[in-house]
N, C-alpha and C positions, 0 to 999 in steps of 0.2 A: 504494500500500500504506500501511497505517496503521502507522508505525514510531515508536518512542519510546525515549528514553534515561532512565536513572536513574543519577546519578553524584554524587560528592562529592569534596572535596579538603581538605587541611589537617586531616584527622581524626586524633584520638588514639584508638587502640584500647585496650581494657582487658585484652588478653591473647588467649587462644584465643577468637575472636570471629566471629560471623556478620557479614560486611560488608554484604551485600545479601540481602534475602529478599523474594520476590514470590510471592504466593499467587493462583492463577487464580480468576476469578470463578465464581459458581455457574452451573450449567447451566440453561437454554440461554443461551449467550453466546459470546463470542469465545475461541478457543484462543490460547495465547501461544507463539510460536516464538522462542527465544533465539538471537540471531545473533552476539553478541560479548560477551566479558567481559575486563576489564583490571584490573590492580593495579599501583601504583607507589608509591615512597616518596621523599621529598625532604629528610629531616631531616639526613642526614650522607653522607659518602663512604666509609663502611666496608663492605667486601664481607661479605655474610652470605647464607646460604641460607634460604629460607622455604617451608614447605609451604602449599599451597592446595588446596581441594576444592570441587567442585560437588556438592551433595547435595540430596536431598529430605527433608522433615521433616513428620511428622504432628503433630497437636495433642498436647501443649501447645507452642505456637510460641514463638519468641524474643520478648523485649520490645525494641522498636526505636524509633528516631527516624523519624517519618513522612517519606516521600519521595514526592513527586508526580511521575509521569512527565512528561517534556517532549517535545513533538512534534518529530520530525525534519523533517517536511514542513509548513512554516508555513501553506500553503494548505489543509491538511486541516481541514475544518470541525468535526471531531469531537474531543472530548477522549478520552483513553484510558478503557477500561472499568476500569482500575486506578486507585485513589485512594491517597493517603498514609494510612498507618495505623501504629499502635504495637503492635498485638497479633498481627500475622500472620494476621488473619482473611481469609476468602475475598474476593478482589477488592481486596486492599490490597498496598502495598509499603512497606518501611522499610529503614533502613540502621543500621549500627553498633550491634549488640545490646548492651544492658546486662545482660541475663540470657538464657540459652540456651533455657529452657523444657525440659520433661521429655519431649517427644515424641521418638520414635525417629528417628534420622538414618540415611539410606541414601546412601552415597557412590556417585555416578555417574561422577565423574572425579576422579582424584588426580594432582597434579602438584607440582613444586617449581620455584623460580626464584631467581635472584640479585637481591637488592633493588636493586643498582646498575643492572640492566637492566629490571626490572619484568616483568610477566607479561601476555601477550596470548593469548587463546584465541578463534580465529575458526573454528568448525567448518564443514567443507564441507557443502553441503545435505543429503547423506544422514546426516550426523552431528549436525545441529542438534537441539536439545532442544525438543520440543513438549510443553507442559503443557496438557492438555485442560480446558475449562471443567467445573467440577464435580468435578475431581480432589481426592482427600482430602489431598494433600500440596502444600506449597509448595516452591519451588526457592530454595536459598540458595548464596551464595558464602561460604566459611568458612575461617578460619585454624584448623587443628586444634591448633596449638601457638602459643604467644605469640611474636611477632616480637622480635628483639634490640632494636630501637628501636620504641617505641610511638607516636611522634609523626609528623605530616605524611604520612599515607597518603592516596592518591587511588585511587579505584576506581569501577567502573561496569559497566553492562550495556546492551545494545541489544536490544530485542525487537520483534517484529511481531505484530499481532493478525490472526489468520487464521480 
């Protein structure tokens, strides 16, 4: 299987922020099946609750720092159909939005976690999120409220191209 990760660590977030945003490629191409999401923080030892959401967003997309997916299978001869991008366009991925864009967000999963423990979401196969090629929305992991501590966040996702 063609599996990839997008992750970052030591990140300072600007408040309510899209941490990761992946927009599937134009059709016909590979669909994206999301297998895992995680968030953690290492700036201090103070207990605090933090909300997190998985959501879809239509244009206008967030302004991001480009993030290129990394192969999980080194022998895979192919690069991902997703490339790093800053504008949330089809077939791109980015992290740590500096602006959220005006597109409508639709929450598909709402959760909260204690920052001392971090957050890990590993959906069972019937619950995995598949974003089809040519879909009008991208998938984001989002902090809907600013965290108590803005520094030293680590987060990521693993997806499969199917």
